SEKOLBA-667028 format. One record per residue: residue number from 0; residue in three letters; chain; x negated, y, z negated of N, C-alpha, C in turn. Coordinates in steps of 0.001 Angstrom, whole numbers, plus 500000, padded with zeros to 6 digits. Last residue first. Layout:
N
   pos   code   unit     n_xx     n_yy     n_zz    ca_xx    ca_yy    ca_zz     c_xx     c_yy     c_zz
   NUM    ALA      A        X        Y        Z        X        Y        Z        X        Y        Z
...
% end
This chain:
125
   pos   code   unit     n_xx     n_yy     n_zz    ca_xx    ca_yy    ca_zz     c_xx     c_yy     c_zz
   124    GLY      A   234260   081350   151897   232889   081767   151573   232806   082262   150236
   123    THR      A   236857   080912   152441   236036   079728   152217   234622   080075   151785
   122    PHE      A   238036   083384   152811   238591   082509   151784   237800   081224   151553
   121    ILE      A   236478   084586   154825   236690   085269   153548   237105   084284   152469
   120    LEU      A   236661   082716   156919   235356   083020   156314   235506   083689   154953
   119    TRP      A   239415   082854   157414   238815   081574   157023   237475   081831   156340
   118    LEU      A   239584   085531   158224   240292   085069   157019   239702   083758   156503
   117    ILE      A   238049   085390   160577   237618   086236   159459   238287   085785   158166
   116    VAL      A   239676   083678   162099   238292   083291   161784   237798   084088   160578
   115    LEU      A   241961   085269   162286   242034   083974   161604   240645   083468   161223
   114    PRO      A   240942   087501   163753   241452   087667   162390   241556   086348   161621
   113    LEU      A   240261   086104   166179   239220   086645   165289   239747   086925   163889
   112    PHE      A   243027   085297   167001   241888   084390   166831   240826   084939   165871
   111    SER      A   245120   087110   167495   245070   086426   166201   243804   085606   165963
   110    GLN      A   244800   088244   170011   245130   089096   168885   244916   088407   167543
   109    GLY      A   244307   086069   171666   243291   087108   171524   243533   087993   170314
   108    ILE      A   246780   084812   171432   245582   084137   170918   244469   085161   170699
   107    GLY      A   248297   086782   172707   248583   086399   171326   247407   085694   170673
   106    SER      A   247206   086749   175266   247097   087972   174452   247345   087658   172981
   105    LEU      A   248027   084178   175985   246598   084489   175917   246357   085761   175096
   104    TRP      A   250822   084385   175945   250153   083486   175011   248659   083810   174883
   103    LEU      A   252753   085794   177300   251615   086537   176752   250823   085698   175744
   102    ARG      A   254836   084148   177860   253933   084463   178971   252692   085209   178480
   101    PRO      A   256338   084112   175462   255374   083043   175723   254421   083320   176890
   100    GLU      A   257253   086346   173434   257002   086389   174881   255926   085371   175239
    99    SER      A   257659   085563   170795   258615   086476   171422   258442   086572   172934
    98    ILE      A   255505   083847   170257   256877   083368   170089   257856   084250   170849
    97    VAL      A   253324   085534   170771   253487   084286   171532   254918   083774   171442
    96    LEU      A   253833   087555   168854   253746   087872   170281   253967   086626   171129
    95    VAL      A   253639   086146   166454   254930   086719   166844   254939   087042   168336
    94    ILE      A   250881   085629   166500   251832   084510   166538   253204   084997   166983
    93    GLY      A   249941   088253   166282   249587   087442   167446   250525   086254   167608
    92    LEU      A   250954   088973   163775   251440   089652   164975   251092   088894   166253
    91    ILE      A   249437   087302   162059   250899   087152   162154   251418   087769   163441
    90    ALA      A   246908   088354   162559   247137   086918   162747   248635   086673   162916
    89    HIS      A   247328   090999   161839   247142   090669   163250   247183   089176   163538
    88    ALA      A   247739   090831   159009   248711   091479   159894   248546   091010   161333
    87    ILE      A   245368   089578   158179   246664   088929   157959   247693   089506   158917
    86    CYS      A   243495   091573   158939   243462   090235   159538   244778   089493   159353
    85    MET      A   244180   093742   157354   244166   093885   158807   244261   092512   159463
    84    MET      A   243795   092539   154819   245134   092976   155231   245226   093155   156740
    83    THR      A   240999   092123   154888   241918   090986   154762   243325   091366   155228
    82    VAL      A   240096   094766   154947   239810   093877   156082   240760   092681   156061
    81    ILE      A   241027   095538   152395   241505   096230   153598   241278   095359   154839
    80    THR      A   239564   093770   150760   241028   093765   150739   241593   094422   151997
    79    ARG      A   236934   094534   151277   237367   093179   151639   238887   093106   151689
    78    GLY      A   237032   097133   150158   236731   096928   151574   237203   095571   152063
    77    THR      A   237534   096500   147450   238498   097298   148220   238276   097099   149714
    76    ALA      A   235210   095001   146848   236548   094425   146672   237593   095184   147488
    75    VAL      A   233060   096780   147323   233226   095570   148142   234645   095011   148042
    74    ASP      A   232087   099606   147225   233358   099088   146720   233759   097873   147565
    73    GLY      A   229759   100400   148541   229679   099925   147168   230959   099370   146592
    72    SER      A   229777   100904   151151   229587   102076   150285   229594   101689   148816
    71    ASN      A   230483   098613   152375   229065   098967   152401   228742   100202   151573
    70    ALA      A   233245   098765   152007   232491   097667   151385   231010   097996   151321
    69    ILE      A   233775   100992   153636   234015   101060   152190   233239   099967   151462
    68    VAL      A   233148   099908   156164   232421   101080   155661   232562   101177   154138
    67    VAL      A   235079   097882   156294   233654   097540   156333   232821   098694   155781
    66    GLY      A   237391   099454   156221   237156   098437   155199   235696   098031   155136
    65    ALA      A   237162   100903   158593   237037   101605   157307   236775   100621   156173
    64    ILE      A   237724   098857   160392   236397   099475   160403   236155   100196   159080
    63    GLY      A   240406   098389   159655   239404   097323   159592   237989   097866   159551
    62    PHE      A   241577   100911   160154   241571   100343   158799   240491   099274   158669
    61    LEU      A   241267   101051   162922   240510   101983   162086   240474   101516   160634
    60    GLY      A   243119   099048   163606   241709   098899   163939   240822   099807   163111
    59    TRP      A   245492   100227   162688   245026   098968   162084   243548   098745   162373
    58    VAL      A   245529   102466   164457   245435   102659   163003   244948   101386   162319
    57    ILE      A   245757   101187   166961   244643   102093   166691   244446   102234   165185
    56    ASN      A   248183   099788   166619   246933   099054   166810   245715   099929   166536
    55    TYR      A   249932   101974   166346   249847   100967   165280   248513   100226   165399
    54    PHE      A   249560   103158   168843   249021   103823   167656   249009   102916   166438
    53    GLY      A   250822   101209   170450   249428   101588   170669   248819   102234   169440
    52    VAL      A   253390   101302   169464   252613   100085   169267   251125   100374   169472
    51    ASN      A   254037   103944   170362   254042   103585   168944   253222   102336   168662
    50    VAL      A   253763   103692   173149   252968   104689   172430   252903   104323   170946
    49    THR      A   255623   101651   173626   254210   101454   173979   253320   102440   173238
    48    TRP      A   258081   102691   172721   257464   101567   172010   256012   101369   172387
    47    LEU      A   258397   104949   174493   258457   105086   173036   257760   103928   172333
    46    ARG      A   258254   103834   177130   257262   104792   176638   257239   104848   175109
    45    VAL      A   260123   102267   178331   259277   101634   177313   258262   102587   176693
    44    ALA      A   261432   103851   180208   262220   103206   179152   261355   102650   178027
    43    GLY      A   259386   104590   181938   260099   105610   181163   260840   105013   179987
    42    THR      A   258632   102099   183072   257702   102846   182218   258392   103922   181387
    41    ASP      A   260145   100610   184824   260474   100514   183400   259622   101409   182505
    40    GLU      A   259190   100744   187376   260519   101323   187132   260914   101305   185654
    39    PRO      A   256750   099295   187168   256768   100760   187350   258118   101395   187015
    38    ARG      A   256865   096893   184463   257048   097238   185876   257136   098762   186008
    37    ILE      A   254752   095421   182211   255617   096593   182413   255653   096918   183905
    36    LEU      A   253069   093493   181039   254285   093076   181755   255272   094226   181945
    35    PHE      A   250585   093831   179834   251760   094448   179216   253091   094043   179836
    34    ILE      A   248743   092271   181293   248612   092398   179841   249927   092846   179215
    33    PRO      A   249417   092434   183986   249263   091105   183363   249174   091151   181839
    32    TYR      A   249434   095322   184352   250676   094554   184303   250493   093168   183679
    31    LEU      A   247272   096910   184703   247429   096321   183374   248712   095499   183248
    30    ARG      A   247557   097990   187143   246471   097009   187001   246552   096307   185653
    29    GLN      A   249460   099940   186778   249915   098616   187218   248812   097565   187230
    28    ASN      A   249722   102109   184190   248759   101591   185151   249130   100152   185528
    27    LYS      A   251290   102831   182098   251857   102995   183442   250957   102392   184526
    26    TYR      A   249740   102601   179816   250762   101581   180044   251405   101682   181427
    25    ALA      A   247763   104221   178855   247576   103657   180194   248637   102614   180540
    24    PHE      A   248264   105119   176231   247984   106093   177280   247880   105528   178695
    23    ALA      A   248928   103051   174460   249482   104385   174248   249341   105298   175463
    22    GLU      A   247544   100803   175429   248994   100754   175229   249590   102157   175165
    21    LEU      A   244891   101759   175412   245515   101328   176665   247035   101333   176543
    20    LEU      A   244613   102213   172652   244474   103323   173594   245099   102987   174944
    19    GLY      A   244916   099575   171723   245868   100611   171344   245811   101811   172275
    18    VAL      A   242625   098389   172740   243928   097958   173246   244992   099003   172929
    17    SER      A   240751   099854   171163   240712   099861   172631   242055   099477   173234
    16    VAL      A   241508   099193   168528   241505   100595   168961   241545   100674   170488
    15    LEU      A   241112   096405   168639   242440   096956   168376   242529   098413   168812
    14    THR      A   238332   096341   169078   239242   095753   170056   240645   096318   169881
    13    LEU      A   237423   097501   166724   237169   098176   167999   238080   097642   169103
    12    GLY      A   238295   095507   164885   238757   096890   164801   238575   097636   166107
    11    THR      A   236828   093281   165770   238292   093247   165777   238848   094661   165750
    10    ILE      A   234236   094271   165284   234633   093886   166644   236154   093861   166757
     9    VAL      A   234437   094580   162498   234221   095756   163342   234601   095444   164789
     8    ALA      A   234788   091884   161780   235815   092870   161433   235667   094135   162283
     7    LEU      A   232394   090747   162657   233650   090320   163273   234782   091308   162976
     6    VAL      A   230633   092105   160910   230497   092265   162360   231804   091880   163057
     5    GLN      A   231599   091163   158416   231585   092592   158733   231503   092831   160237
     4    ILE      A   231190   088419   158604   232550   088939   158423   232593   090405   158824
     3    VAL      A   228372   088453   158795   229187   087880   159878   230615   088415   159794
     2    ALA      A   227586   089496   156350   227306   090264   157566   228155   089758   158729
     1    SER      A   230123   088995   153787   228940   088623   154566   228785   089497   155804
     0    MET      A   230947   090707   150951   231407   090390   152287   230175   090133   153155
% end
C-alpha cells in the first residue's frame, strides 16, 4: 500500500471519527444545522439515529486507521482489505446520502470523494 494511500486513508479515518463525534454528541448544536438539517424541536426524535450513525462513522474511521496500522505491521493484504472495505462503504454511503437528501450533496461528495480516490489508487496501482 503506497504512502499516498495510507495518508489518505488516515485522513479519511480521522474525518469519519470527527464527523461521528459531532453526530453522536453535538447534533443539538444549531451551528451544525447546515450539516445535519436538525431543527431544535426535532432533536429528541432523532437522538437514536444520530448517536448510532455517529458511532457507525467512528467505528468505520477507526477501521480505516487500523487498516493502515496493520499494513505497516507487516500484514499488507489484510490492512489493504480493511482500508478497501472502509472506502467501498463510504463511497456507497455518500451516494446514498445525496440520493436520499439532495440538499446534503456537498456532505455526500465529502463522504465519498476521498474513498473513491483511495479505491482508484488501490485498484490502478
